[in-house]
C-alpha positions as CSV (number, residue, x, y, z in Angstrom):
1,M,99.1,77.9,46.1
2,N,102.3,76.7,44.5
3,K,104.5,79.5,45.8
4,L,107.9,80.2,43.7
5,G,109.5,83.0,46.0
6,K,108.4,84.9,49.2
7,Y,105.3,86.9,47.3
8,F,104.8,85.4,44.1
9,S,103.1,82.4,43.1
10,L,103.3,79.9,40.0
11,E,99.1,80.8,39.6
12,E,99.9,84.3,39.4
13,L,103.0,83.8,37.0
14,T,100.7,81.4,34.6
15,V,97.4,83.3,34.6
16,T,96.0,83.8,31.3
17,H,92.4,85.1,30.0
18,E,92.5,83.0,27.0
19,N,90.6,79.5,27.0
20,L,93.7,77.7,26.3
21,D,96.3,75.7,28.5
22,N,99.1,77.5,30.0
23,T,100.8,75.1,32.0
24,P,104.6,75.3,31.9
25,G,107.1,72.4,31.7
26,P,110.0,72.0,34.5
27,V,112.5,74.2,32.7
28,Q,109.7,77.3,32.5
29,I,109.0,76.8,36.2
30,Q,112.8,76.9,37.1
31,K,113.4,79.8,35.1
32,L,110.2,81.5,36.7
33,K,111.9,81.1,40.2
34,E,115.2,82.5,38.9
35,L,113.1,85.5,38.0
36,V,111.1,85.5,41.3
37,K,114.4,84.8,43.2
38,N,117.0,87.4,41.3
39,I,113.9,90.5,40.4
40,L,110.6,90.0,41.5
41,D,110.8,89.3,45.2
42,P,113.8,91.5,46.0
43,L,111.9,94.4,44.1
44,R,108.7,93.9,45.9
45,E,110.8,94.4,49.2
46,M,112.8,97.4,48.0
47,I,109.7,99.4,46.9
48,D,107.4,98.1,50.0
49,E,104.1,97.8,48.1
50,P,102.1,95.0,46.4
51,I,103.3,94.1,42.4
52,A,100.8,92.9,40.2
53,V,101.8,90.4,37.5
54,N,99.6,91.0,34.1
55,S,101.4,88.3,32.5
56,G,104.5,85.9,33.2
57,F,104.9,82.7,31.5
58,R,102.7,82.0,28.1
59,T,102.8,78.8,26.3
60,L,103.4,79.5,22.3
61,A,99.4,79.2,22.3
62,V,98.6,81.5,24.3
63,N,101.7,84.3,23.2
64,K,99.9,84.0,19.6
65,A,96.2,84.6,20.9
66,I,97.2,87.4,22.7
67,G,99.5,88.9,20.2
68,G,102.9,88.6,21.6
69,A,105.9,88.4,19.9
70,Q,106.7,85.8,17.7
71,K,110.2,86.1,16.2
72,P,112.2,86.0,18.4
73,I,110.4,83.7,20.2
74,S,109.3,85.9,23.4
75,Q,110.7,85.3,26.2
76,H,107.2,85.0,28.0
77,T,107.3,81.5,26.4
78,K,110.7,80.5,28.1
79,G,109.9,81.4,31.6
80,E,111.7,84.6,31.5
81,A,109.9,87.6,31.8
82,A,107.0,89.3,33.3
83,D,104.8,92.3,32.7
84,I,104.1,93.8,36.2
85,E,102.5,96.9,37.4
86,C,102.3,98.5,40.9
87,F,101.0,102.1,42.2
88,D,103.6,104.0,40.7
89,N,104.7,101.9,37.7
90,A,107.7,104.9,37.0
91,K,109.2,104.0,40.3
92,L,109.2,100.3,39.4
93,F,110.5,101.0,36.3
94,Q,113.5,103.0,37.7
95,T,113.9,100.8,40.7
96,I,114.7,97.8,38.3
97,R,117.0,100.0,36.1
98,D,119.1,101.4,39.0
99,H,119.2,98.3,41.5
100,F,119.0,94.7,38.9
101,Q,121.0,92.9,36.4
102,F,117.9,92.3,33.7
103,D,118.1,90.9,30.2
104,Q,115.1,93.5,29.3
105,L,113.5,96.6,30.7
106,I,110.7,97.6,28.6
107,W,108.8,100.8,29.5
108,E,105.4,99.6,28.0
109,K,103.1,102.4,26.0
110,G,101.2,105.2,28.7
111,N,103.2,108.3,28.6
112,D,106.6,110.1,29.7
113,R,105.7,110.4,33.4
114,Q,104.0,106.6,33.5
115,P,104.3,103.4,32.0
116,D,100.9,101.5,31.5
117,W,103.0,98.5,32.4
118,V,106.5,97.3,33.1
119,H,108.0,94.2,31.3
120,V,111.2,92.8,32.8
121,S,113.4,90.0,31.7
122,L,116.0,87.8,33.0
123,K,118.1,85.4,31.4
124,S,120.4,82.5,33.4
125,K,123.2,83.8,31.2
126,G,124.3,86.5,29.1
127,N,121.8,89.0,30.0
128,R,121.7,92.4,27.7
129,N,120.7,95.0,30.2
130,Q,118.6,96.1,27.1
131,I,116.2,99.2,28.2
132,L,113.4,100.3,25.6
133,K,110.4,102.5,25.7
134,Y,107.2,101.2,24.0
135,K,105.9,104.1,22.1
136,N,103.8,104.8,18.9
137,G,104.1,101.3,17.7
138,E,107.5,100.8,18.2
139,Y,110.6,100.3,20.4
140,I,113.0,102.8,21.4
141,Q,116.5,102.5,23.2
142,L,116.8,104.2,25.6
């Protein structure tokens, strides 16, 4: 297992159910390490429960196959984003919002009490701290 930090492995952050190669290059691996170091590992310690990664890095082919953002190019394809969940996704969302710098934080689907999952992204520089909610097929700025 190729660890990117204390709690997360490269395998977790590159898993796909598509029958396509999903191997990141050195630049994407470095960005995944930054995401783990600056958000995912400290978040895991802060909430004190396991966090599952539903989707991390995606090649352009994998991203297209699953219907991910194409324009602008998804941050998943750059190694800058992860879709995550835990026992309490609302707590996960609120903890990231209140304690971390990020580029985007998205409450993905679900209802007003719980998102189905949380999308979080981090750039090396120029983070927007943009908070969105995906509801009824559109992104709403929070």
